[in-house]
Backbone as JSON Lines, residues from 0, in Angstrom:
{"i":0,"aa":"M","n":[5.18,-5.89,-13.35],"ca":[4.44,-4.18,-12.61],"c":[5.05,-3.26,-12.83]}
{"i":1,"aa":"F","n":[6.67,-3.8,-13.26],"ca":[7.22,-2.04,-13.72],"c":[6.32,-1.25,-15.07]}
{"i":2,"aa":"Y","n":[5.6,-2.74,-15.84],"ca":[4.98,-1.75,-16.86],"c":[3.78,-0.9,-16.54]}
{"i":3,"aa":"T","n":[3.05,-1.26,-15.47],"ca":[2.0,-0.71,-15.02],"c":[2.56,0.53,-14.48]}
{"i":4,"aa":"Y","n":[3.42,0.82,-13.51],"ca":[3.92,2.04,-13.13],"c":[4.53,3.17,-14.35]}
{"i":5,"aa":"N","n":[4.8,2.29,-15.25],"ca":[5.6,3.14,-16.13],"c":[4.37,3.64,-16.94]}
{"i":6,"aa":"L","n":[3.67,2.82,-17.41],"ca":[1.96,3.38,-18.42],"c":[1.45,4.33,-17.42]}
{"i":7,"aa":"S","n":[1.21,4.01,-16.09],"ca":[0.36,5.28,-15.35],"c":[1.59,6.86,-15.43]}
{"i":8,"aa":"S","n":[2.71,6.4,-15.06],"ca":[3.45,7.58,-15.06],"c":[3.51,8.04,-16.35]}
{"i":9,"aa":"Y","n":[3.46,7.52,-17.46],"ca":[3.26,8.06,-18.84],"c":[1.45,8.63,-19.02]}
{"i":10,"aa":"I","n":[0.55,8.25,-18.48],"ca":[-0.49,8.78,-19.13],"c":[-1.04,9.82,-18.32]}
{"i":11,"aa":"S","n":[-0.12,9.74,-16.82],"ca":[-0.53,11.35,-16.08],"c":[0.15,12.34,-16.36]}
{"i":12,"aa":"G","n":[1.42,12.03,-17.38],"ca":[1.84,13.03,-17.7],"c":[3.22,13.57,-16.31]}
{"i":13,"aa":"I","n":[3.37,12.77,-15.7],"ca":[4.47,12.86,-14.88],"c":[5.62,11.86,-15.26]}
{"i":14,"aa":"I","n":[6.85,12.34,-15.36],"ca":[7.77,11.18,-15.85],"c":[8.5,10.99,-14.47]}
{"i":15,"aa":"F","n":[8.55,9.65,-13.86],"ca":[8.93,9.01,-12.37],"c":[10.31,8.75,-12.12]}
{"i":16,"aa":"S","n":[10.94,9.17,-11.41],"ca":[12.39,8.45,-11.38],"c":[12.66,7.47,-10.36]}
{"i":17,"aa":"K","n":[13.39,6.56,-10.57],"ca":[13.67,5.05,-9.95],"c":[13.43,5.56,-8.52]}
{"i":18,"aa":"I","n":[13.9,6.28,-7.93],"ca":[13.79,7.18,-6.24],"c":[12.19,6.7,-6.06]}
{"i":19,"aa":"N","n":[12.03,7.94,-6.85],"ca":[10.13,8.01,-6.56],"c":[9.03,6.65,-6.97]}
{"i":20,"aa":"I","n":[9.35,5.99,-7.62],"ca":[9.25,4.65,-7.93],"c":[9.38,3.81,-6.56]}
{"i":21,"aa":"I","n":[10.32,3.88,-6.04],"ca":[10.43,2.63,-5.02],"c":[9.91,3.57,-3.88]}
{"i":22,"aa":"R","n":[9.96,4.72,-3.85],"ca":[9.17,5.44,-2.33],"c":[7.73,5.09,-2.54]}
{"i":23,"aa":"Y","n":[7.28,5.05,-3.53],"ca":[6.03,4.75,-3.46],"c":[5.64,3.44,-3.55]}
{"i":24,"aa":"I","n":[6.36,2.4,-3.93],"ca":[6.13,0.94,-3.74],"c":[6.06,0.5,-2.15]}
{"i":25,"aa":"E","n":[7.21,1.45,-1.84],"ca":[7.41,1.29,-0.03],"c":[6.22,2.08,0.64]}
{"i":26,"aa":"R","n":[5.49,2.97,0.15],"ca":[4.49,3.6,0.67],"c":[3.24,2.78,1.24]}
{"i":27,"aa":"Y","n":[3.2,2.08,-0.35],"ca":[1.72,1.48,-0.88],"c":[2.33,0.0,0.2]}
{"i":28,"aa":"I","n":[3.25,-0.52,0.29],"ca":[3.31,-1.82,1.19],"c":[3.09,-1.54,2.36]}
{"i":29,"aa":"K","n":[3.48,-0.59,2.77],"ca":[3.4,0.02,4.26],"c":[1.53,0.23,4.79]}
{"i":30,"aa":"Y","n":[1.36,0.84,3.85],"ca":[-0.23,1.05,3.89],"c":[-0.76,-0.55,3.48]}
{"i":31,"aa":"Y","n":[-0.61,-1.15,2.52],"ca":[-1.45,-2.89,2.31],"c":[-0.82,-3.5,4.16]}
{"i":32,"aa":"N","n":[0.48,-3.3,4.72],"ca":[0.64,-4.27,5.47],"c":[-0.02,-3.77,6.7]}
{"i":33,"aa":"E","n":[-0.2,-2.38,7.13],"ca":[-1.0,-1.61,8.49],"c":[-2.26,-0.98,8.38]}
{"i":34,"aa":"Q","n":[-2.84,-0.66,7.09],"ca":[-3.34,0.13,7.05],"c":[-4.73,-0.11,6.57]}
{"i":35,"aa":"R","n":[-4.6,-0.96,5.67],"ca":[-5.89,-1.24,4.51],"c":[-6.72,-2.45,5.25]}
{"i":36,"aa":"I","n":[-8.36,-1.96,5.09],"ca":[-9.15,-2.7,5.94],"c":[-9.52,-3.95,5.02]}
{"i":37,"aa":"K","n":[-9.7,-4.96,5.93],"ca":[-9.95,-6.36,5.18],"c":[-11.24,-6.78,5.84]}
{"i":38,"aa":"E","n":[-12.05,-7.47,5.0],"ca":[-12.99,-8.44,5.14],"c":[-12.92,-9.72,6.3]}
{"i":39,"aa":"K","n":[-11.67,-10.14,6.6],"ca":[-11.32,-11.31,6.5],"c":[-11.2,-10.78,8.23]}
{"i":40,"aa":"L","n":[-10.71,-9.41,8.21],"ca":[-10.06,-9.08,9.66],"c":[-11.37,-8.31,10.39]}
{"i":41,"aa":"G","n":[-12.87,-8.46,9.6],"ca":[-13.74,-8.06,10.65],"c":[-13.57,-6.31,10.67]}
{"i":42,"aa":"W","n":[-13.79,-6.41,9.24],"ca":[-13.32,-5.09,8.73],"c":[-12.31,-3.98,9.45]}
{"i":43,"aa":"M","n":[-11.33,-4.63,9.95],"ca":[-10.27,-3.83,10.8],"c":[-9.29,-3.96,10.19]}
{"i":44,"aa":"S","n":[-8.16,-2.75,10.03],"ca":[-7.2,-3.1,9.53],"c":[-6.19,-4.02,10.56]}
{"i":45,"aa":"P","n":[-5.26,-4.51,9.84],"ca":[-3.62,-5.64,10.54],"c":[-3.63,-5.16,11.74]}
{"i":46,"aa":"V","n":[-3.17,-3.75,11.78],"ca":[-2.89,-3.08,13.3],"c":[-3.52,-3.3,14.31]}
{"i":47,"aa":"Q","n":[-5.35,-2.88,13.93],"ca":[-6.47,-2.74,14.85],"c":[-6.77,-4.19,15.13]}
{"i":48,"aa":"Y","n":[-6.66,-5.49,14.37],"ca":[-7.11,-6.71,14.57],"c":[-6.06,-7.17,15.25]}
{"i":49,"aa":"R","n":[-4.18,-7.03,15.37],"ca":[-3.34,-7.41,16.52],"c":[-4.0,-6.92,17.7]}
{"i":50,"aa":"L","n":[-3.89,-5.77,17.72],"ca":[-4.42,-5.17,19.03],"c":[-5.72,-5.4,19.66]}
{"i":51,"aa":"N","n":[-6.46,-5.86,18.8],"ca":[-7.88,-6.21,19.24],"c":[-7.77,-7.65,20.14]}
{"i":52,"aa":"L","n":[-6.57,-8.13,19.06],"ca":[-6.3,-9.83,19.67],"c":[-5.55,-9.74,20.78]}
{"i":53,"aa":"L","n":[-4.88,-8.81,21.11],"ca":[-4.07,-8.45,22.01],"c":[-4.72,-8.51,23.58]}
{"i":54,"aa":"A","n":[-6.09,-7.28,23.3],"ca":[-6.63,-6.68,24.28],"c":[-7.55,-7.94,24.76]}
{"i":55,"aa":"A","n":[-7.85,-8.95,23.85],"ca":[-8.5,-9.96,24.71],"c":[-8.68,-11.17,25.41]}
């Protein structure tokens, strides 16, 4: 995983510090857990799916 981030930072010409990499990973995890749309969930985000279940 670190190799991928290291390679992408080299390719884009931006050198990321450890703090920036950690922030990027935290933002991605938050996106993955809350905002991404998933086919298995009926093309809803996980948050929308949970709210939909509570409303039913």
